[in-house]
C-alpha beads as a LAMMPS data file, in Angstrom:
LAMMPS data file: protein, C-alpha beads

118 atoms
117 bonds

1 atom types
1 bond types

-500.0 500.0 xlo xhi
-500.0 500.0 ylo yhi
-500.0 500.0 zlo zhi

Masses

1 110.0

Atoms # bond

1 1 1 -415.212 280.825 267.500
2 1 1 -418.983 280.068 266.604
3 1 1 -421.355 280.774 269.618
4 1 1 -423.633 278.422 269.205
5 1 1 -426.133 279.727 271.947
6 1 1 -428.500 281.691 269.202
7 1 1 -428.783 278.575 267.368
8 1 1 -432.511 277.359 267.320
9 1 1 -433.164 273.857 268.830
10 1 1 -435.372 271.891 266.731
11 1 1 -436.746 268.470 266.234
12 1 1 -438.184 266.642 263.375
13 1 1 -439.774 262.934 263.129
14 1 1 -440.449 261.152 260.161
15 1 1 -443.460 258.991 259.902
16 1 1 -444.664 256.925 257.029
17 1 1 -448.452 258.516 256.347
18 1 1 -451.432 256.289 255.481
19 1 1 -454.182 258.810 254.121
20 1 1 -457.347 257.048 252.583
21 1 1 -459.587 259.619 251.065
22 1 1 -463.193 259.018 250.444
23 1 1 -465.573 260.836 248.923
24 1 1 -469.661 260.516 248.968
25 1 1 -471.928 261.372 245.675
26 1 1 -473.959 264.466 246.038
27 1 1 -477.282 262.664 245.926
28 1 1 -476.560 260.019 248.849
29 1 1 -474.358 262.309 250.883
30 1 1 -476.770 261.673 253.822
31 1 1 -476.423 258.252 253.612
32 1 1 -472.659 258.037 252.963
33 1 1 -472.325 260.037 256.057
34 1 1 -474.025 257.619 258.028
35 1 1 -472.378 254.631 256.813
36 1 1 -468.984 255.895 256.704
37 1 1 -469.308 257.319 260.571
38 1 1 -470.358 253.700 261.673
39 1 1 -467.562 252.146 259.375
40 1 1 -464.855 254.282 261.215
41 1 1 -466.455 253.912 264.541
42 1 1 -467.544 257.605 265.102
43 1 1 -468.969 260.701 264.069
44 1 1 -467.755 262.552 261.311
45 1 1 -466.322 266.264 260.925
46 1 1 -469.185 268.760 260.087
47 1 1 -467.662 271.055 258.821
48 1 1 -464.177 271.754 256.200
49 1 1 -461.454 271.865 257.999
50 1 1 -462.487 270.221 261.191
51 1 1 -461.554 267.138 262.603
52 1 1 -462.466 263.960 264.368
53 1 1 -460.512 261.444 266.136
54 1 1 -461.406 257.655 266.472
55 1 1 -458.623 255.364 268.527
56 1 1 -455.270 255.842 266.142
57 1 1 -457.431 257.392 263.207
58 1 1 -457.410 261.191 262.667
59 1 1 -460.773 262.064 259.995
60 1 1 -460.265 265.534 258.608
61 1 1 -463.087 267.225 255.946
62 1 1 -461.184 268.316 253.525
63 1 1 -464.341 269.622 251.442
64 1 1 -468.012 268.968 251.616
65 1 1 -467.781 265.917 250.419
66 1 1 -464.564 264.498 251.168
67 1 1 -462.530 263.096 253.535
68 1 1 -459.204 262.020 254.400
69 1 1 -458.177 259.168 257.307
70 1 1 -455.245 259.331 258.719
71 1 1 -453.940 256.489 260.576
72 1 1 -451.271 255.510 262.460
73 1 1 -449.547 252.473 260.597
74 1 1 -451.626 251.094 257.890
75 1 1 -454.911 252.033 256.653
76 1 1 -458.022 250.066 257.486
77 1 1 -459.518 248.096 254.503
78 1 1 -462.898 249.567 254.135
79 1 1 -465.180 248.922 251.266
80 1 1 -467.540 251.946 249.929
81 1 1 -470.521 251.116 248.326
82 1 1 -469.977 252.148 244.849
83 1 1 -473.686 253.881 244.815
84 1 1 -472.704 256.042 247.693
85 1 1 -469.044 257.155 247.299
86 1 1 -465.629 255.825 246.895
87 1 1 -462.599 255.231 248.705
88 1 1 -458.823 255.805 247.441
89 1 1 -455.359 255.327 249.393
90 1 1 -453.342 258.595 249.034
91 1 1 -450.290 256.886 251.370
92 1 1 -448.291 256.099 248.747
93 1 1 -444.493 257.854 248.636
94 1 1 -445.887 260.858 251.354
95 1 1 -444.175 261.180 254.921
96 1 1 -445.585 262.619 257.694
97 1 1 -443.402 265.072 259.906
98 1 1 -443.934 266.006 263.230
99 1 1 -442.101 269.222 264.169
100 1 1 -441.089 270.613 267.465
101 1 1 -439.087 272.767 269.591
102 1 1 -438.342 276.517 270.068
103 1 1 -436.765 276.985 266.751
104 1 1 -439.696 275.616 264.876
105 1 1 -440.980 279.354 264.159
106 1 1 -437.339 280.044 262.538
107 1 1 -437.381 277.026 260.316
108 1 1 -440.176 277.162 259.008
109 1 1 -439.752 280.735 257.846
110 1 1 -437.032 279.898 255.977
111 1 1 -439.173 277.004 254.487
112 1 1 -442.438 278.102 253.763
113 1 1 -444.786 281.178 253.725
114 1 1 -446.127 281.597 257.270
115 1 1 -449.118 283.777 257.503
116 1 1 -451.178 284.528 260.647
117 1 1 -450.236 284.915 264.154
118 1 1 -446.901 284.320 266.108

Bonds

1 1 1 2
2 1 2 3
3 1 3 4
4 1 4 5
5 1 5 6
6 1 6 7
7 1 7 8
8 1 8 9
9 1 9 10
10 1 10 11
11 1 11 12
12 1 12 13
13 1 13 14
14 1 14 15
15 1 15 16
16 1 16 17
17 1 17 18
18 1 18 19
19 1 19 20
20 1 20 21
21 1 21 22
22 1 22 23
23 1 23 24
24 1 24 25
25 1 25 26
26 1 26 27
27 1 27 28
28 1 28 29
29 1 29 30
30 1 30 31
31 1 31 32
32 1 32 33
33 1 33 34
34 1 34 35
35 1 35 36
36 1 36 37
37 1 37 38
38 1 38 39
39 1 39 40
40 1 40 41
41 1 41 42
42 1 42 43
43 1 43 44
44 1 44 45
45 1 45 46
46 1 46 47
47 1 47 48
48 1 48 49
49 1 49 50
50 1 50 51
51 1 51 52
52 1 52 53
53 1 53 54
54 1 54 55
55 1 55 56
56 1 56 57
57 1 57 58
58 1 58 59
59 1 59 60
60 1 60 61
61 1 61 62
62 1 62 63
63 1 63 64
64 1 64 65
65 1 65 66
66 1 66 67
67 1 67 68
68 1 68 69
69 1 69 70
70 1 70 71
71 1 71 72
72 1 72 73
73 1 73 74
74 1 74 75
75 1 75 76
76 1 76 77
77 1 77 78
78 1 78 79
79 1 79 80
80 1 80 81
81 1 81 82
82 1 82 83
83 1 83 84
84 1 84 85
85 1 85 86
86 1 86 87
87 1 87 88
88 1 88 89
89 1 89 90
90 1 90 91
91 1 91 92
92 1 92 93
93 1 93 94
94 1 94 95
95 1 95 96
96 1 96 97
97 1 97 98
98 1 98 99
99 1 99 100
100 1 100 101
101 1 101 102
102 1 102 103
103 1 103 104
104 1 104 105
105 1 105 106
106 1 106 107
107 1 107 108
108 1 108 109
109 1 109 110
110 1 110 111
111 1 111 112
112 1 112 113
113 1 113 114
114 1 114 115
115 1 115 116
116 1 116 117
117 1 117 118
C-alpha cells in the first residue's frame, strides 16, 4: 500500500493572459512615459524588472523602453501616438498560471531550472 503522506501538496490555476506591450521610441521617450502613465492611470515602473499596480492592471518594465501591461480580463483599448511609440497585443494563445502550496518547490524543480534562494 502506498504511503501518500510524502506526496507534496500543490495547486495550480490557469487564467487567460491579456498582455499588451508598449514600446517608446528612443528620442521622445520622456514624453512617451508621461503620456502612457496618464493613459494607464498611474506612474510607470522606473527601472527594468520593476512593477506598478493600477487597479486590475500590472505594469512591468521589461526593457529600458518597453512595458508589459498584464490585465485581469481583456486588455484596454489604448491608442499610442505613432510618433512616440507603439502598442502590440501579446496575449493570444498564452495562459497565466498561479501556483501555490508547500509542494511548489518540488514540482518546479522537476520542470524548470531554479536558481536562487530556497
